[in-house]
PyMOL Python script that loads the backbone (N, CA, C, O; Angstrom):
from pymol import cmd

cmd.read_pdbstr("""\
ATOM      1  N   MET A   1       0.769  -0.949  -0.087  1.00  0.00           N
ATOM      2  CA  MET A   1       0.295   0.155   0.302  1.00  0.00           C
ATOM      3  C   MET A   1       0.681   1.060   0.050  1.00  0.00           C
ATOM      4  O   MET A   1       1.584   1.358   0.831  1.00  0.00           O
ATOM      5  N   ALA A   2       0.437   2.107  -1.013  1.00  0.00           N
ATOM      6  CA  ALA A   2       1.426   3.468  -1.606  1.00  0.00           C
ATOM      7  C   ALA A   2       0.790   4.571   0.313  1.00  0.00           C
ATOM      8  O   ALA A   2      -0.033   4.569   1.228  1.00  0.00           O
ATOM      9  N   ALA A   3       1.708   5.111  -0.119  1.00  0.00           N
ATOM     10  CA  ALA A   3       2.283   5.794   2.119  1.00  0.00           C
ATOM     11  C   ALA A   3       0.869   6.444   1.816  1.00  0.00           C
ATOM     12  O   ALA A   3      -0.046   6.188   2.598  1.00  0.00           O
ATOM     13  N   LYS A   4       0.620   7.324   0.658  1.00  0.00           N
ATOM     14  CA  LYS A   4      -0.555   7.923   0.286  1.00  0.00           C
ATOM     15  C   LYS A   4      -1.883   7.809   0.804  1.00  0.00           C
ATOM     16  O   LYS A   4      -2.769   8.432   1.388  1.00  0.00           O
ATOM     17  N   ASP A   5      -1.454   6.239   0.086  1.00  0.00           N
ATOM     18  CA  ASP A   5      -3.167   5.175   0.053  1.00  0.00           C
ATOM     19  C   ASP A   5      -3.832   5.217   2.107  1.00  0.00           C
ATOM     20  O   ASP A   5      -4.924   5.525   2.585  1.00  0.00           O
ATOM     21  N   THR A   6      -2.174   4.621   2.929  1.00  0.00           N
ATOM     22  CA  THR A   6      -1.917   4.600   4.294  1.00  0.00           C
ATOM     23  C   THR A   6      -2.404   5.987   5.093  1.00  0.00           C
ATOM     24  O   THR A   6      -3.014   5.968   6.162  1.00  0.00           O
ATOM     25  N   GLU A   7      -1.898   7.555   4.145  1.00  0.00           N
ATOM     26  CA  GLU A   7      -2.722   8.376   4.774  1.00  0.00           C
ATOM     27  C   GLU A   7      -4.049   9.104   4.864  1.00  0.00           C
ATOM     28  O   GLU A   7      -4.572  10.020   5.498  1.00  0.00           O
ATOM     29  N   CYS A   8      -4.361   8.131   3.794  1.00  0.00           N
ATOM     30  CA  CYS A   8      -6.125   9.012   3.205  1.00  0.00           C
ATOM     31  C   CYS A   8      -6.602   7.637   4.260  1.00  0.00           C
ATOM     32  O   CYS A   8      -7.451   8.143   4.994  1.00  0.00           O
ATOM     33  N   ASP A   9      -6.388   5.602   4.814  1.00  0.00           N
ATOM     34  CA  ASP A   9      -6.953   5.841   5.413  1.00  0.00           C
ATOM     35  C   ASP A   9      -6.664   6.270   7.155  1.00  0.00           C
ATOM     36  O   ASP A   9      -7.645   6.054   7.867  1.00  0.00           O
ATOM     37  N   ASP A  10      -5.952   6.600   7.566  1.00  0.00           N
ATOM     38  CA  ASP A  10      -5.810   6.979   8.489  1.00  0.00           C
ATOM     39  C   ASP A  10      -6.867   8.853   8.347  1.00  0.00           C
ATOM     40  O   ASP A  10      -7.299   9.628   9.200  1.00  0.00           O
ATOM     41  N   LYS A  11      -6.869   8.851   7.745  1.00  0.00           N
ATOM     42  CA  LYS A  11      -7.843  10.973   8.161  1.00  0.00           C
ATOM     43  C   LYS A  11      -9.405  10.073   8.046  1.00  0.00           C
ATOM     44  O   LYS A  11     -10.396  10.476   8.655  1.00  0.00           O
ATOM     45  N   LEU A  12      -9.428   8.887   7.223  1.00  0.00           N
ATOM     46  CA  LEU A  12     -10.630   8.955   6.666  1.00  0.00           C
ATOM     47  C   LEU A  12     -10.950   7.890   8.505  1.00  0.00           C
ATOM     48  O   LEU A  12     -12.006   7.850   9.136  1.00  0.00           O
ATOM     49  N   PHE A  13     -10.071   7.437   8.738  1.00  0.00           N
ATOM     50  CA  PHE A  13     -10.806   6.577   9.889  1.00  0.00           C
ATOM     51  C   PHE A  13     -11.000   7.347  10.934  1.00  0.00           C
ATOM     52  O   PHE A  13     -11.937   7.096  11.692  1.00  0.00           O
ATOM     53  N   ASP A  14      -9.480   9.271  11.346  1.00  0.00           N
ATOM     54  CA  ASP A  14      -9.544   9.574  12.274  1.00  0.00           C
ATOM     55  C   ASP A  14     -11.074  10.193  11.993  1.00  0.00           C
ATOM     56  O   ASP A  14     -11.651   9.995  13.062  1.00  0.00           O
ATOM     57  N   ALA A  15     -11.918  10.777  11.176  1.00  0.00           N
ATOM     58  CA  ALA A  15     -13.167  11.912  10.503  1.00  0.00           C
ATOM     59  C   ALA A  15     -14.074  10.767  11.301  1.00  0.00           C
ATOM     60  O   ALA A  15     -14.607  11.220  12.314  1.00  0.00           O
ATOM     61  N   ILE A  16     -14.396   9.102  10.974  1.00  0.00           N
ATOM     62  CA  ILE A  16     -15.376   8.149  11.860  1.00  0.00           C
ATOM     63  C   ILE A  16     -15.395   8.755  13.545  1.00  0.00           C
ATOM     64  O   ILE A  16     -16.059   9.450  14.313  1.00  0.00           O
ATOM     65  N   LEU A  17     -14.112   7.906  13.458  1.00  0.00           N
ATOM     66  CA  LEU A  17     -13.908   8.007  15.128  1.00  0.00           C
ATOM     67  C   LEU A  17     -14.150   9.745  16.108  1.00  0.00           C
ATOM     68  O   LEU A  17     -14.429   9.876  17.299  1.00  0.00           O
ATOM     69  N   GLN A  18     -13.966  10.600  15.292  1.00  0.00           N
ATOM     70  CA  GLN A  18     -14.263  11.825  16.193  1.00  0.00           C
ATOM     71  C   GLN A  18     -15.703  11.807  15.786  1.00  0.00           C
ATOM     72  O   GLN A  18     -16.450  11.524  16.723  1.00  0.00           O
ATOM     73  N   ARG A  19     -16.302  12.035  14.625  1.00  0.00           N
ATOM     74  CA  ARG A  19     -17.818  12.866  14.184  1.00  0.00           C
ATOM     75  C   ARG A  19     -19.224  11.765  14.400  1.00  0.00           C
ATOM     76  O   ARG A  19     -19.936  11.116  13.634  1.00  0.00           O
ATOM     77  N   ASP A  20     -19.162  11.947  15.670  1.00  0.00           N
ATOM     78  CA  ASP A  20     -21.187  11.684  15.821  1.00  0.00           C
ATOM     79  C   ASP A  20     -21.982  10.787  14.826  1.00  0.00           C
ATOM     80  O   ASP A  20     -22.450   9.649  14.863  1.00  0.00           O
ATOM     81  N   GLY A  21     -21.906  12.227  13.541  1.00  0.00           N
ATOM     82  CA  GLY A  21     -23.379  11.810  12.888  1.00  0.00           C
ATOM     83  C   GLY A  21     -22.715  11.403  11.583  1.00  0.00           C
ATOM     84  O   GLY A  21     -23.286  11.694  10.532  1.00  0.00           O
ATOM     85  N   HIS A  22     -20.786  10.323  11.552  1.00  0.00           N
ATOM     86  CA  HIS A  22     -20.773  10.129  10.349  1.00  0.00           C
ATOM     87  C   HIS A  22     -21.553   9.049   9.445  1.00  0.00           C
ATOM     88  O   HIS A  22     -22.560   8.554   9.950  1.00  0.00           O
ATOM     89  N   VAL A  23     -21.426   8.911   9.009  1.00  0.00           N
ATOM     90  CA  VAL A  23     -22.474   7.482   7.938  1.00  0.00           C
ATOM     91  C   VAL A  23     -21.505   6.551   8.537  1.00  0.00           C
ATOM     92  O   VAL A  23     -21.905   6.355   9.685  1.00  0.00           O
ATOM     93  N   LEU A  24     -20.504   5.927   8.341  1.00  0.00           N
ATOM     94  CA  LEU A  24     -19.546   4.686   8.959  1.00  0.00           C
ATOM     95  C   LEU A  24     -19.343   4.205  10.156  1.00  0.00           C
ATOM     96  O   LEU A  24     -19.108   3.011  10.339  1.00  0.00           O
ATOM     97  N   ARG A  25     -19.430   5.332  11.384  1.00  0.00           N
ATOM     98  CA  ARG A  25     -19.983   5.045  12.892  1.00  0.00           C
ATOM     99  C   ARG A  25     -21.009   4.428  12.766  1.00  0.00           C
ATOM    100  O   ARG A  25     -20.554   3.420  13.306  1.00  0.00           O
ATOM    101  N   ASP A  26     -21.631   4.253  12.615  1.00  0.00           N
ATOM    102  CA  ASP A  26     -21.808   1.966  12.954  1.00  0.00           C
ATOM    103  C   ASP A  26     -21.368   0.764  12.513  1.00  0.00           C
ATOM    104  O   ASP A  26     -21.552  -0.409  12.838  1.00  0.00           O
ATOM    105  N   LEU A  27     -20.786   1.303  11.752  1.00  0.00           N
ATOM    106  CA  LEU A  27     -19.923  -0.040  11.219  1.00  0.00           C
ATOM    107  C   LEU A  27     -18.514  -0.221  12.405  1.00  0.00           C
ATOM    108  O   LEU A  27     -17.450  -0.780  12.142  1.00  0.00           O
ATOM    109  N   LEU A  28     -18.682   0.065  12.989  1.00  0.00           N
ATOM    110  CA  LEU A  28     -17.154   0.387  14.070  1.00  0.00           C
ATOM    111  C   LEU A  28     -18.248  -0.362  14.928  1.00  0.00           C
ATOM    112  O   LEU A  28     -19.473  -0.270  15.013  1.00  0.00           O
ATOM    113  N   PRO A  29     -16.789  -1.537  15.830  1.00  0.00           N
ATOM    114  CA  PRO A  29     -16.961  -1.940  16.461  1.00  0.00           C
ATOM    115  C   PRO A  29     -17.185  -1.228  18.324  1.00  0.00           C
ATOM    116  O   PRO A  29     -16.561  -0.257  18.753  1.00  0.00           O
ATOM    117  N   GLU A  30     -18.219  -2.043  19.123  1.00  0.00           N
ATOM    118  CA  GLU A  30     -17.848  -1.008  20.572  1.00  0.00           C
ATOM    119  C   GLU A  30     -16.932  -0.507  21.537  1.00  0.00           C
ATOM    120  O   GLU A  30     -15.758  -0.784  21.294  1.00  0.00           O
ATOM    121  N   GLN A  31     -17.072  -0.082  22.199  1.00  0.00           N
ATOM    122  CA  GLN A  31     -15.875   0.234  22.687  1.00  0.00           C
ATOM    123  C   GLN A  31     -15.775  -0.134  23.368  1.00  0.00           C
ATOM    124  O   GLN A  31     -16.802  -0.559  23.899  1.00  0.00           O
ATOM    125  N   VAL A  32     -13.945  -0.448  24.338  1.00  0.00           N
ATOM    126  CA  VAL A  32     -14.044  -1.057  25.314  1.00  0.00           C
ATOM    127  C   VAL A  32     -12.967  -0.477  26.139  1.00  0.00           C
ATOM    128  O   VAL A  32     -11.811  -0.078  26.003  1.00  0.00           O
ATOM    129  N   ASP A  33     -13.838  -0.605  27.030  1.00  0.00           N
ATOM    130  CA  ASP A  33     -13.424   0.065  28.587  1.00  0.00           C
ATOM    131  C   ASP A  33     -11.605  -0.841  29.276  1.00  0.00           C
ATOM    132  O   ASP A  33     -11.728  -1.781  30.060  1.00  0.00           O
ATOM    133  N   ILE A  34     -10.629  -0.533  28.988  1.00  0.00           N
ATOM    134  CA  ILE A  34      -9.191  -0.965  29.779  1.00  0.00           C
ATOM    135  C   ILE A  34      -8.726  -0.337  30.901  1.00  0.00           C
ATOM    136  O   ILE A  34      -8.586   0.874  30.730  1.00  0.00           O
ATOM    137  N   GLU A  35      -8.385  -0.811  32.190  1.00  0.00           N
ATOM    138  CA  GLU A  35      -8.194  -0.162  32.965  1.00  0.00           C
ATOM    139  C   GLU A  35      -6.704   0.516  33.148  1.00  0.00           C
ATOM    140  O   GLU A  35      -6.143   1.420  33.768  1.00  0.00           O
ATOM    141  N   TYR A  36      -6.493  -0.319  32.384  1.00  0.00           N
ATOM    142  CA  TYR A  36      -4.828  -0.605  32.579  1.00  0.00           C
ATOM    143  C   TYR A  36      -4.077  -0.116  31.608  1.00  0.00           C
ATOM    144  O   TYR A  36      -4.132  -0.855  30.625  1.00  0.00           O
ATOM    145  N   ASP A  37      -3.398   0.808  31.451  1.00  0.00           N
ATOM    146  CA  ASP A  37      -2.157   1.452  30.186  1.00  0.00           C
ATOM    147  C   ASP A  37      -1.150   1.203  30.496  1.00  0.00           C
ATOM    148  O   ASP A  37      -0.387   1.482  31.421  1.00  0.00           O
ATOM    149  N   LEU A  38      -1.163   0.266  29.109  1.00  0.00           N
ATOM    150  CA  LEU A  38       0.574  -0.453  29.287  1.00  0.00           C
ATOM    151  C   LEU A  38       1.343   0.388  27.883  1.00  0.00           C
ATOM    152  O   LEU A  38       2.509   0.718  27.663  1.00  0.00           O
ATOM    153  N   ARG A  39       0.245   0.512  27.213  1.00  0.00           N
ATOM    154  CA  ARG A  39       0.431   0.668  25.909  1.00  0.00           C
ATOM    155  C   ARG A  39      -0.404   1.988  25.334  1.00  0.00           C
ATOM    156  O   ARG A  39      -1.526   2.048  25.837  1.00  0.00           O
ATOM    157  N   SER A  40      -0.145   2.938  24.500  1.00  0.00           N
ATOM    158  CA  SER A  40      -0.911   3.801  24.147  1.00  0.00           C
ATOM    159  C   SER A  40      -1.911   2.791  22.454  1.00  0.00           C
ATOM    160  O   SER A  40      -1.628   1.881  21.674  1.00  0.00           O
ATOM    161  N   ARG A  41      -2.753   3.462  22.631  1.00  0.00           N
ATOM    162  CA  ARG A  41      -4.088   2.231  21.319  1.00  0.00           C
ATOM    163  C   ARG A  41      -4.495   3.137  20.373  1.00  0.00           C
ATOM    164  O   ARG A  41      -4.918   4.284  20.520  1.00  0.00           O
ATOM    165  N   TYR A  42      -4.262   2.283  19.080  1.00  0.00           N
ATOM    166  CA  TYR A  42      -4.383   3.946  17.890  1.00  0.00           C
ATOM    167  C   TYR A  42      -5.919   3.985  18.557  1.00  0.00           C
ATOM    168  O   TYR A  42      -6.452   5.093  18.613  1.00  0.00           O
ATOM    169  N   HIS A  43      -6.584   2.933  19.017  1.00  0.00           N
ATOM    170  CA  HIS A  43      -7.870   3.374  18.842  1.00  0.00           C
ATOM    171  C   HIS A  43      -8.044   1.948  20.341  1.00  0.00           C
ATOM    172  O   HIS A  43      -7.285   1.155  20.899  1.00  0.00           O
ATOM    173  N   ASP A  44     -10.278   2.538  20.465  1.00  0.00           N
ATOM    174  CA  ASP A  44     -10.154   2.404  21.629  1.00  0.00           C
ATOM    175  C   ASP A  44     -11.753   1.204  22.032  1.00  0.00           C
ATOM    176  O   ASP A  44     -12.514   0.834  22.926  1.00  0.00           O
ATOM    177  N   ARG A  45     -11.428   1.069  20.631  1.00  0.00           N
ATOM    178  CA  ARG A  45     -12.976  -0.284  19.922  1.00  0.00           C
ATOM    179  C   ARG A  45     -11.946  -1.985  20.199  1.00  0.00           C
ATOM    180  O   ARG A  45     -10.734  -2.181  20.285  1.00  0.00           O
ATOM    181  N   VAL A  46     -12.947  -2.775  20.253  1.00  0.00           N
ATOM    182  CA  VAL A  46     -13.134  -4.025  20.126  1.00  0.00           C
ATOM    183  C   VAL A  46     -12.273  -4.641  18.955  1.00  0.00           C
ATOM    184  O   VAL A  46     -12.651  -4.476  17.796  1.00  0.00           O
ATOM    185  N   LEU A  47     -11.308  -5.234  19.191  1.00  0.00           N
ATOM    186  CA  LEU A  47     -11.289  -5.743  18.140  1.00  0.00           C
ATOM    187  C   LEU A  47     -12.090  -7.313  17.368  1.00  0.00           C
ATOM    188  O   LEU A  47     -12.127  -8.329  18.062  1.00  0.00           O
ATOM    189  N   PRO A  48     -12.549  -7.328  16.240  1.00  0.00           N
ATOM    190  CA  PRO A  48     -13.383  -8.078  16.327  1.00  0.00           C
ATOM    191  C   PRO A  48     -12.125  -9.762  15.024  1.00  0.00           C
ATOM    192  O   PRO A  48     -11.113  -9.671  14.329  1.00  0.00           O
ATOM    193  N   GLY A  49     -12.792 -10.607  15.290  1.00  0.00           N
ATOM    194  CA  GLY A  49     -12.693 -12.156  14.954  1.00  0.00           C
ATOM    195  C   GLY A  49     -12.148 -12.057  13.566  1.00  0.00           C
ATOM    196  O   GLY A  49     -12.951 -11.327  12.985  1.00  0.00           O
ATOM    197  N   LYS A  50     -11.175 -12.417  12.696  1.00  0.00           N
ATOM    198  CA  LYS A  50     -10.647 -12.165  11.157  1.00  0.00           C
ATOM    199  C   LYS A  50     -11.285 -13.349  11.315  1.00  0.00           C
ATOM    200  O   LYS A  50     -10.874 -14.295  11.986  1.00  0.00           O
ATOM    201  N   LYS A  51     -13.183 -13.248  10.147  1.00  0.00           N
ATOM    202  CA  LYS A  51     -13.218 -14.701   9.695  1.00  0.00           C
ATOM    203  C   LYS A  51     -13.259 -15.174   8.124  1.00  0.00           C
ATOM    204  O   LYS A  51     -14.191 -15.690   7.508  1.00  0.00           O
ATOM    205  N   GLY A  52     -11.916 -14.822   7.670  1.00  0.00           N
ATOM    206  CA  GLY A  52     -11.418 -15.375   6.725  1.00  0.00           C
ATOM    207  C   GLY A  52     -10.527 -14.244   6.036  1.00  0.00           C
ATOM    208  O   GLY A  52     -10.499 -13.121   6.539  1.00  0.00           O
ATOM    209  N   HIS A  53      -9.657 -14.601   4.657  1.00  0.00           N
ATOM    210  CA  HIS A  53      -8.837 -13.559   3.950  1.00  0.00           C
ATOM    211  C   HIS A  53      -9.990 -12.349   3.287  1.00  0.00           C
ATOM    212  O   HIS A  53      -9.516 -11.290   2.876  1.00  0.00           O
ATOM    213  N   LEU A  54     -10.949 -12.498   3.243  1.00  0.00           N
ATOM    214  CA  LEU A  54     -11.578 -11.217   3.008  1.00  0.00           C
ATOM    215  C   LEU A  54     -12.444 -11.024   3.618  1.00  0.00           C
ATOM    216  O   LEU A  54     -13.609 -10.971   3.223  1.00  0.00           O
ATOM    217  N   ALA A  55     -11.753 -10.770   5.531  1.00  0.00           N
ATOM    218  CA  ALA A  55     -11.963 -10.153   5.774  1.00  0.00           C
ATOM    219  C   ALA A  55     -11.050  -8.929   6.576  1.00  0.00           C
ATOM    220  O   ALA A  55     -11.211  -8.010   7.378  1.00  0.00           O
ATOM    221  N   GLU A  56      -9.656  -9.799   5.524  1.00  0.00           N
ATOM    222  CA  GLU A  56      -8.886  -8.125   5.283  1.00  0.00           C
ATOM    223  C   GLU A  56      -8.710  -7.366   3.670  1.00  0.00           C
ATOM    224  O   GLU A  56      -7.884  -6.506   3.363  1.00  0.00           O
ATOM    225  N   LYS A  57      -9.402  -7.775   3.094  1.00  0.00           N
ATOM    226  CA  LYS A  57     -10.122  -6.894   1.866  1.00  0.00           C
ATOM    227  C   LYS A  57     -10.842  -5.314   2.791  1.00  0.00           C
ATOM    228  O   LYS A  57     -10.279  -4.227   2.658  1.00  0.00           O
ATOM    229  N   ASN A  58     -12.240  -5.495   3.760  1.00  0.00           N
ATOM    230  CA  ASN A  58     -12.890  -4.823   4.608  1.00  0.00           C
ATOM    231  C   ASN A  58     -12.035  -3.849   5.888  1.00  0.00           C
ATOM    232  O   ASN A  58     -11.318  -4.110   6.853  1.00  0.00           O
ATOM    233  N   PHE A  59     -12.673  -2.433   5.147  1.00  0.00           N
ATOM    234  CA  PHE A  59     -11.794  -1.062   5.614  1.00  0.00           C
ATOM    235  C   PHE A  59     -11.810  -1.354   7.346  1.00  0.00           C
ATOM    236  O   PHE A  59     -10.962  -1.622   8.197  1.00  0.00           O
ATOM    237  N   ILE A  60     -13.286  -1.135   7.312  1.00  0.00           N
ATOM    238  CA  ILE A  60     -12.720  -1.157   8.554  1.00  0.00           C
ATOM    239  C   ILE A  60     -12.107  -2.064   9.756  1.00  0.00           C
ATOM    240  O   ILE A  60     -11.648  -1.777  10.861  1.00  0.00           O
ATOM    241  N   ILE A  61     -12.327  -3.455   8.955  1.00  0.00           N
ATOM    242  CA  ILE A  61     -11.513  -4.341   9.851  1.00  0.00           C
ATOM    243  C   ILE A  61      -9.967  -4.058  10.010  1.00  0.00           C
ATOM    244  O   ILE A  61      -9.384  -4.122  11.092  1.00  0.00           O
ATOM    245  N   ARG A  62      -9.177  -3.634   8.412  1.00  0.00           N
ATOM    246  CA  ARG A  62      -7.583  -3.281   8.226  1.00  0.00           C
ATOM    247  C   ARG A  62      -7.509  -2.073   9.082  1.00  0.00           C
ATOM    248  O   ARG A  62      -6.593  -1.553   9.720  1.00  0.00           O
ATOM    249  N   ILE A  63      -8.008  -1.959   9.008  1.00  0.00           N
ATOM    250  CA  ILE A  63      -8.094  -0.190   9.843  1.00  0.00           C
ATOM    251  C   ILE A  63      -6.915  -0.567  11.225  1.00  0.00           C
ATOM    252  O   ILE A  63      -5.757  -0.407  11.612  1.00  0.00           O
ATOM    253  N   LEU A  64      -8.626  -1.349  11.656  1.00  0.00           N
ATOM    254  CA  LEU A  64      -8.921  -1.826  13.631  1.00  0.00           C
ATOM    255  C   LEU A  64      -7.104  -2.443  13.774  1.00  0.00           C
ATOM    256  O   LEU A  64      -6.336  -2.187  14.701  1.00  0.00           O
ATOM    257  N   TYR A  65      -6.847  -3.196  12.679  1.00  0.00           N
ATOM    258  CA  TYR A  65      -5.667  -4.105  12.751  1.00  0.00           C
ATOM    259  C   TYR A  65      -4.527  -3.395  12.597  1.00  0.00           C
ATOM    260  O   TYR A  65      -3.465  -3.737  13.118  1.00  0.00           O
ATOM    261  N   LYS A  66      -4.721  -2.015  11.629  1.00  0.00           N
ATOM    262  CA  LYS A  66      -3.480  -1.747  11.402  1.00  0.00           C
ATOM    263  C   LYS A  66      -2.136  -1.924  12.260  1.00  0.00           C
ATOM    264  O   LYS A  66      -1.170  -2.670  12.100  1.00  0.00           O
ATOM    265  N   ASN A  67      -2.547  -0.608  13.580  1.00  0.00           N
ATOM    266  CA  ASN A  67      -1.471  -0.272  14.393  1.00  0.00           C
ATOM    267  C   ASN A  67      -1.873  -1.769  15.760  1.00  0.00           C
ATOM    268  O   ASN A  67      -1.632  -1.241  16.846  1.00  0.00           O
ATOM    269  N   ALA A  68      -2.131  -2.592  15.902  1.00  0.00           N
ATOM    270  CA  ALA A  68      -2.333  -3.423  16.714  1.00  0.00           C
ATOM    271  C   ALA A  68      -1.461  -4.494  17.613  1.00  0.00           C
ATOM    272  O   ALA A  68      -1.922  -5.072  18.597  1.00  0.00           O
ATOM    273  N   TYR A  69       0.428  -4.729  16.902  1.00  0.00           N
ATOM    274  CA  TYR A  69       0.911  -5.246  16.928  1.00  0.00           C
ATOM    275  C   TYR A  69       1.992  -4.574  17.384  1.00  0.00           C
ATOM    276  O   TYR A  69       3.057  -5.165  17.560  1.00  0.00           O
TER     277      TYR A  69
END
""", "prot")
cmd.dss("prot")
cmd.show_as("cartoon", "prot")
cmd.util.cbc("prot")
cmd.orient("prot")
């Protein structure tokens, strides 16, 4: 993936997280409440299970797992 594509993905995901009325906001999983702070997190959402190779093509799932490791 090109750097420009990654930058655009990040901007879109940030817009989804920040705007309550964003049309894609309903596609996000619920927020997770973590009581410990081992390292900073890219987002505060539950990571859904990957259910096959097509899940990696889904924007929401791909961006949620982007900085998970």
